[in-house]
ROFIDREN-505756 format. One record per residue (C-alpha): residue number from 1; chain; x, y, z; residue in three letters. Coordinates in nm, 2 decimals, m for minus. Layout:
! ROFIDREN-505756
   num   chaine       px       py       pz   residu
   NUM        A        X        Y        Z      ALA
...
! end
This chain:
! ROFIDREN-505756
   num   chaine       px       py       pz   residu
     1        A     5.40     6.69    m2.42      MET
     2        A     5.32     6.87    m2.05      HIS
     3        A     5.00     6.70    m1.81      ARG
     4        A     4.92     6.81    m1.50      PHE
     5        A     4.69     6.66    m1.14      GLN
     6        A     4.59     6.84    m0.87      ALA
     7        A     4.61     6.66    m0.49      GLY
     8        A     4.40     6.67    m0.26      ASP
     9        A     4.20     6.90    m0.06      SER
    10        A     4.39     7.17     0.14      PRO
    11        A     4.69     7.17    m0.03      GLU
    12        A     4.57     7.08    m0.38      ARG
    13        A     4.95     7.02    m0.51      ASN
    14        A     4.96     7.07    m0.87      VAL
    15        A     5.17     6.78    m1.03      GLN
    16        A     5.34     6.78    m1.38      ASN
    17        A     5.38     6.50    m1.55      THR
    18        A     5.64     6.60    m1.85      PRO
    19        A     5.71     6.40    m2.13      THR
    20        A     6.00     6.56    m2.44      MET
    21        A     6.04     6.44    m2.77      LEU
    22        A     6.34     6.47    m2.94      LEU
    23        A     6.40     6.35    m3.31      ALA
    24        A     6.51     6.40    m3.61      ALA
    25        A     6.39     6.29    m3.97      GLY
    26        A     6.62     6.08    m4.21      LEU
    27        A     6.65     5.92    m4.61      PRO
    28        A     6.41     5.69    m4.71      TRP
    29        A     6.09     5.83    m4.49      ASP
    30        A     6.28     5.74    m4.14      PHE
    31        A     6.26     5.93    m3.83      LEU
    32        A     6.45     5.87    m3.52      ILE
    33        A     6.45     6.01    m3.17      GLY
    34        A     6.37     5.98    m2.83      ALA
    35        A     6.12     6.02    m2.55      HIS
    36        A     6.22     6.18    m2.22      TYR
    37        A     5.99     6.13    m1.91      ALA
    38        A     6.06     6.26    m1.58      THR
    39        A     5.81     6.16    m1.31      SER
    40        A     5.63     5.83    m1.49      SER
    41        A     5.47     5.59    m1.25      PRO
    42        A     5.48     5.24    m1.40      TRP
    43        A     5.81     5.15    m1.30      VAL
    44        A     5.90     5.15    m0.91      PRO
    45        A     6.24     5.33    m0.89      GLY
    46        A     6.26     5.41    m1.27      PHE
    47        A     6.07     5.80    m1.27      PRO
    48        A     6.32     5.89    m1.54      ASN
    49        A     6.19     5.65    m1.85      GLU
    50        A     6.36     5.70    m2.14      TRP
    51        A     6.23     5.54    m2.52      GLU
    52        A     6.47     5.53    m2.81      PHE
    53        A     6.32     5.52    m3.12      PHE
    54        A     6.35     5.44    m3.47      ALA
    55        A     6.02     5.48    m3.71      ARG
    56        A     6.00     5.45    m4.08      HIS
    57        A     5.71     5.52    m4.31      ALA
    58        A     5.61     5.24    m4.54      VAL
    59        A     5.38     5.40    m4.78      GLY
    60        A     5.14     5.68    m4.76      SER
    61        A     4.75     5.77    m4.91      GLN
    62        A     5.00     6.12    m5.09      SER
    63        A     5.15     5.86    m5.22      ARG
    64        A     4.87     5.62    m5.37      GLY
    65        A     4.87     5.36    m5.12      TRP
    66        A     4.55     5.30    m4.99      PRO
    67        A     4.64     5.40    m4.60      VAL
    68        A     4.97     5.52    m4.44      ASP
    69        A     5.16     5.24    m4.35      LEU
    70        A     5.45     5.31    m4.04      SER
    71        A     5.65     5.07    m3.81      VAL
    72        A     5.82     5.14    m3.50      THR
    73        A     6.09     5.02    m3.34      ALA
    74        A     6.24     5.09    m2.93      ALA
    75        A     6.37     5.06    m2.65      TYR
    76        A     6.23     5.15    m2.34      ASN
    77        A     6.51     5.22    m2.04      GLN
    78        A     6.33     5.21    m1.74      ALA
    79        A     6.14     4.94    m1.84      ALA
    80        A     6.44     4.76    m1.97      ASP
    81        A     6.24     4.62    m2.28      SER
    82        A     6.25     4.59    m2.63      PHE
    83        A     5.88     4.77    m2.75      ASP
    84        A     5.72     4.77    m3.16      GLY
    85        A     5.44     4.92    m3.31      GLU
    86        A     5.22     4.85    m3.65      LEU
    87        A     5.01     5.22    m3.72      ALA
    88        A     4.77     5.23    m3.95      LEU
    89        A     4.57     5.54    m4.08      ALA
    90        A     4.34     5.66    m4.29      ARG
    91        A     4.17     5.98    m4.43      ARG
    92        A     3.85     6.01    m4.48      PHE
    93        A     3.78     6.36    m4.62      GLY
    94        A     3.79     6.56    m4.27      PRO
    95        A     3.81     6.29    m4.08      VAL
    96        A     4.15     6.04    m4.05      ARG
    97        A     4.10     5.69    m3.85      LEU
    98        A     4.38     5.54    m3.69      MET
    99        A     4.49     5.23    m3.60      GLY
   100        A     4.77     5.03    m3.38      ALA
   101        A     4.93     4.71    m3.25      ALA
   102        A     5.24     4.75    m3.02      ARG
   103        A     5.45     4.46    m2.87      GLY
   104        A     5.67     4.47    m2.53      PHE
   105        A     5.93     4.21    m2.46      SER
   106        A     5.91     4.33    m2.12      ASN
   107        A     5.65     4.53    m1.99      VAL
   108        A     5.69     4.75    m1.69      TYR
   109        A     6.00     4.57    m1.62      ARG
   110        A     5.78     4.28    m1.53      GLN
   111        A     5.94     3.99    m1.68      SER
   112        A     5.66     3.90    m1.87      SER
   113        A     5.59     3.97    m2.25      ALA
   114        A     5.25     4.16    m2.33      GLN
   115        A     5.07     4.33    m2.66      ALA
   116        A     4.82     4.60    m2.69      ALA
   117        A     4.63     4.77    m2.93      ILE
   118        A     4.47     5.17    m2.93      ALA
   119        A     4.26     5.33    m3.22      GLY
   120        A     4.19     5.70    m3.24      GLY
   121        A     4.03     5.94    m3.49      ALA
   122        A     4.09     6.34    m3.60      THR
   123        A     3.81     6.50    m3.71      TRP
   124        A     3.90     6.82    m3.90      ARG
   125        A     3.67     7.09    m3.85      ILE
   126        A     3.85     7.40    m3.97      PHE
   127        A     4.19     7.40    m4.18      PRO
   128        A     4.38     7.46    m3.85      SER
   129        A     4.18     7.29    m3.60      ILE
   130        A     4.12     6.92    m3.53      ALA
   131        A     3.93     6.75    m3.28      LEU
   132        A     4.10     6.41    m3.17      ALA
   133        A     4.03     6.10    m2.93      GLY
   134        A     4.17     5.76    m2.88      ASP
   135        A     4.16     5.50    m2.66      VAL
   136        A     4.43     5.23    m2.58      ALA
   137        A     4.42     4.89    m2.39      THR
   138        A     4.62     4.59    m2.30      LEU
   139        A     4.53     4.31    m2.41      LEU
   140        A     4.61     4.10    m2.04      ASP
   141        A     4.55     4.39    m1.83      ARG
   142        A     4.48     4.31    m1.49      ASP
   143        A     4.21     4.43    m1.24      SER
   144        A     4.49     4.76    m1.15      THR
   145        A     4.58     4.84    m1.54      GLU
   146        A     4.31     5.04    m1.70      GLU
   147        A     4.22     5.12    m2.03      LEU
   148        A     4.42     5.44    m2.16      ALA
   149        A     4.22     5.71    m2.32      TRP
   150        A     4.29     6.11    m2.48      SER
   151        A     4.05     6.37    m2.57      ALA
   152        A     4.16     6.73    m2.70      GLY
   153        A     4.16     6.99    m2.99      VAL
   154        A     4.46     6.99    m3.24      GLN
   155        A     4.57     7.35    m3.34      ILE
   156        A     4.80     7.44    m3.61      LEU
   157        A     4.90     7.80    m3.57      ILE
   158        A     4.84     8.01    m3.85      PRO
   159        A     5.18     8.15    m4.03      THR
   160        A     5.44     7.92    m3.80      THR
   161        A     5.50     7.54    m3.84      PRO
   162        A     5.43     7.46    m3.49      HIS
   163        A     5.09     7.35    m3.33      THR
   164        A     4.91     7.30    m3.02      LEU
   165        A     4.73     7.05    m2.85      SER
   166        A     4.50     7.11    m2.54      LEU
   167        A     4.39     6.78    m2.42      HIS
   168        A     4.29     6.54    m2.12      ALA
   169        A     4.41     6.17    m2.04      SER
   170        A     4.45     5.94    m1.81      ASN
   171        A     4.80     5.82    m1.98      ALA
   172        A     5.08     5.95    m1.76      HIS
   173        A     5.36     5.96    m2.06      THR
   174        A     5.37     5.91    m2.41      THR
   175        A     5.57     5.60    m2.48      THR
   176        A     5.46     5.33    m2.61      LEU
   177        A     5.43     5.16    m2.30      GLU
   178        A     5.30     5.49    m2.08      GLY
   179        A     5.06     5.51    m2.36      ALA
   180        A     4.88     5.23    m2.33      SER
   181        A     4.78     5.20    m1.96      ILE
   182        A     4.57     5.40    m1.74      GLY
   183        A     4.53     5.53    m1.41      SER
   184        A     4.22     5.66    m1.20      GLY
   185        A     4.32     6.01    m1.27      THR
   186        A     4.25     6.26    m1.53      THR
   187        A     4.50     6.44    m1.65      LEU
   188        A     4.50     6.81    m1.82      TRP
   189        A     4.77     6.91    m2.04      GLY
   190        A     4.88     7.06    m2.40      PHE
   191        A     5.19     6.98    m2.61      GLU
   192        A     5.37     7.24    m2.82      PHE
   193        A     5.57     7.09    m3.12      THR
   194        A     5.92     7.29    m3.25      ILE
   195        A     5.99     7.22    m3.61      PRO
   196        A     6.36     7.30    m3.66      ILE
   197        A     6.46     7.32    m3.97      THR
   198        A     6.83     7.33    m4.02      LEU
   199        A     6.76     7.53    m4.42      SER
   200        A     6.59     7.75    m4.23      ARG
   201        A     6.92     7.88    m3.99      TYR
   202        A     7.18     7.81    m4.30      PHE
   203        A     7.01     7.88    m4.62      GLY
   204        A     7.08     7.71    m4.94      ARG
   205        A     7.36     7.86    m5.05      GLY
   206        A     7.33     8.17    m5.28      SER
   207        A     7.34     8.05    m5.65      THR
   208        A     7.50     8.35    m5.83      GLU
! end
């Protein structure tokens, strides 16, 4: 994920705030991975933000559950914080509603615990195109901590496993902590996913 902002004139220097994600699926609906953000502004002296996480998809509508339910446990290296998220989602035709509750043991390395809530929705207007938006806020944010938001379009690239998101947001990174706090600047960005299936490259072997 890359997000950009332009500085003031006359230089109008363009600054890039990338967050990279590498994750792998495991049996029993587990996912492990890491987010790496190279220009995180939230912890002084720690612009390189690592978040290591494990996620479990507890249930889904496709398996007969009334909602999609997942839990995430994470460690944020920059904040030296153990973080977690409980997320719910439900589809209503072309619309999918989402909500999440988050907790942080040492939010932004401020020597204090915090909690946050988030909500959002996607609306599939075509089979391969959806509009999306979300908001998040710390439950005890001070005057310098703004509500985080994002809005954009999500595209499933036909005949490929890849997706593309074009969006605007005031959140600099997409870690649990980074996605829970906004800035006073609107950033414009994109996210491109590249799923890698090992069987695609190594095959399943001959059945003859």
